[in-house]
Every structure is written in structure tokens, then in C-alpha cells.
N, C-alpha and C positions, 0 to 999 in steps of 0.2 A: 869447719873455719875453727881455725886455732890459737887459744889465748896464751899465753905464759902464766907458769904457775905464781897465783902473790903479786902478780903489777896488773896495775890501772891499763885495760884497753881500751878501746871502744867497739861497741855492734853496731852494724848499720845495716837496715836491710830495708824492701819495698814490701809492698801488699800488690799484689798484682791481678787486675779480671782475666777471666777468658778470653780477652781479645791481648793478653799480655801488657796491656798499659796499666801505669801506675794508681792506683788506688790514692786520690787525693780528697773525699770526702767519708767522714768518717764520724757519728755519732756519740759525742759526749754521755758514758756511760756513769754514774757514779766519779762523778767530776773528773774524767779523764777520757780522752778519746781511746787512750792503748794503756792496757796491762801485758807487763812482759814479766810470765814468770819464770825463772832460774831455779835450777834443782840438777844435782848430780843422780845419777844412778841409783844411788843405791839411798834415794830421798833425803838425802845429808846437803849443807848448805843451801835452805833453801832462799830464794830474793826474791822480793814483788818489787816490780821499776814501773817507771812510765816516761817512756821515750817522747825525744819531740822529734816535730815533721817537719822537713824546708818543705819551701813550695813546690820541688816536682815530685814528691810523694815517699819521700826517704828519712825513714827513722833512724835515730842515733842516741846510743846512752853510755855515758861509762860502765862499765863493768869489771867485774875482777871475779876470776876462778881460784879461790882459795887452796884449792888439792886436784892433785893430777886425778884426772879419770875421762870419762864421758857425760858431760852434763846436758837437758835437755832442757830445751827456751821454747816455750809455749806463748806467742803472742793473741791478746784475748781483744776480740774486738768487734764493732756493729760498723757495716760498710752500709754506704746512702749512695745508689745508684742513681744516674742520671733523674728518673722519676721518680721519685723520692724516697722508694721503697728500701727498708732497709733488713741487712742480714747481719744476722748474731753469729761469728764465726771465732774457732781457734784452729790457728795455726802452730805443727809444730818442727823442729830443726834441731839436729844434735850439734853441742859446741865441745872443742878437744881442749885439754888441757893437760902437755906430754908429760911425763911420768909413769913411777908403777902405779897402778893401781890397786887398791886395798881395799874393798868394799867393807862399809860396816853390817852390821848385823841390826836390822832395826830393832827398837828399844821395845821392851815389855807391853802389852796392853794395860790401858790403865785410863781411865776417866776422871785423874786431877794430878795437874803436874805443878811444876811451879818456874817462872822467868823473872828474871830482874828483879826480884824479891817481890814479887807477885804471885799468888795463888790461883791459876785457872781449873775449875773445876766444869764438869756437862752432865747432862743426862739425857738416856736416848740411848735408843738399840737400833743402828741400822740393820734394814734386812735389803736385798738386793731384787730391786723391781718396783719398791713402795716407797714411797714418800714418808718420812720419817722427822718429827720434828728433835731438832738437838736444842738442848736448853742450857749457854753456858754462863756461867758467873767467874767476875774477876774478883778479888780479894784483896786489899792489901793490911795485912794484920786482922784483925777483926773485923773491920768496918770493909764494906763494897767499896770498889776503887770508883774513884770519881772518872768512869769515860765518857771521852769527848767525841765528838762526830771522826771521823777520818775517811775521806773519799765522801761522805756525805752519807755515813752508817755508823753506826758503833762498833762494829766491827766488820773483819770482811772474812769467811772460809773458804781454804783450799782441800781438795782430797785429791791426793793422787795413786793409783794402785801398785802396789810393788809387780815387779815385771813386767808388765805394756804399758806402764807410766799410764793409763786411764787416767782422763784430768777431767776434775769439775771444780768451778767456780760458782759459788752460792754465796749469796747476799742475804742478810735477815729479815724478815717482816720488819714493816714499816714501823710497827708501833712497837713500845717499851712494855716490857714481862715484867714488871717488877723492875729487881737490879739485874734481870737475865736478860740477854741476845738469843732470842732464837731462829735457828736459819732449820728452813725445812728441805732436809740431804733428800737424795732419791741416787742409790749409787747404784752403775750400770747389771753388776754380777758379784757374784763369792769371788773373797781375796782378802789379802790383807791391804788396808791403805794408811795413807800417812796423810793425818787433819794437819791443816795450820793455820790458827786462828791470827789475825792480824788484831789489835787494837790498840789505842792511844788513852793515856794519860799526860797530861804536862806537856802536849804538845811533842812528845814523843813516840814512837810509833814502836810496840814491843809484839812478838811472837812467839806464840805456846805453840809447843808438837805433841800430838799425840797419833799411838799408833790405837788400829782398832780392826777385830777381824769378824766380815762378815759372812755365814756361813750359805 
């Protein structure tokens, strides 16, 4: 599917079962039945969107691809079968923005970054195949930022692997850890990953990005 660079378009899609029927029943997970992650293949331009579904099972969402290149869209959802059984699924597809593609190198690995005037830092070292706690703290100046619940949690973490774009979407532990938000992250294998932390302050959602190398 092709989108003009820098111009608002609309992404439309259906989820179909093994019999090619449009799926229309979805469980609400963290306040939404569908999470759509869009990112360019060099792991820039990250977007976390929430499409709406028509009665026939067609999902739609406004979408702008800001730069030329091939982008990856991940539909992250839990389908509900006729017998009530639930299946968590992530499906991916490529989107194209025409023009000269100039991939950017990943930023160097770091455990601290800034976004929109906030300082975001994390503790923990992911290892391939092992659950690892990552503790994120968001600061505004010298004080902890007053995080608000966003989609039912104090933060959401997506990790994407460079190259094959392996995808992880992790929700935090239910209880607060002081002023930290803790995630249990299990990466499937070695490589360089780009982690994106969504958090909300004063009704505005911000996204901090981190590069991490997993041996």
C-alpha cells in the first residue's frame, strides 16, 4: 500500500480468520481493541495508533508517512472466537512512501535520553531468551514527572529488532515501584533493538526512544 510522503491518508484493513471471514470480535486490551504500531524500516518515525472498526470488520485510521521509504505496520490485537476463546496475535504488513530512501543509523546505545523537556532513564540489561526487569523513571527537572495512566497503565513499551524488525509490545507490572515503571522484557535473540516508551503527563503522550544491544 502506498502513501504520499508527508500528506495525511487513511489506512484501512480487515482481520480475517482461517475461513477468510472478517473478524469482528476483539477483546479490549489496555483500553483498546486494536493497537497499530507504524515505523520506518530504519526504526525512525515511530507511531502508536488506535484504529476504529466498522460493523463489517474494516478498521481505519488516519496515517501520515513523514519520509520516503518502506514502513512496517503491526496490528496488535486479541481476537475472540465464536466459542469465546481468545487469541493474541500480531500481524505485520509493509507500507510504501515513494521517493529516495536514505536510512538513518541507529542512535548509539544509552540508558538515558530526553524528550519534550523530560529526562527518561532506565535500569536493567536485557539478555536473549531471559525475562529481564527494566525500570524506567521519567523526570521533569530534579523531580519525578507526575505520570498519568495512558491506556490503563503508566507506560507502554515497544521493542523492535534491527534488520528483521522482530516485534515486542510489553505492558508494565500492575503495581508502582516507587516513581519507576517496571517492565519484564524477554527479547527473542541477539541483535540491536530500538525501544520506544510511551508515557503521559498533563494529558499529553510522549515517546522516548532507546537503542540497546543484546549479545
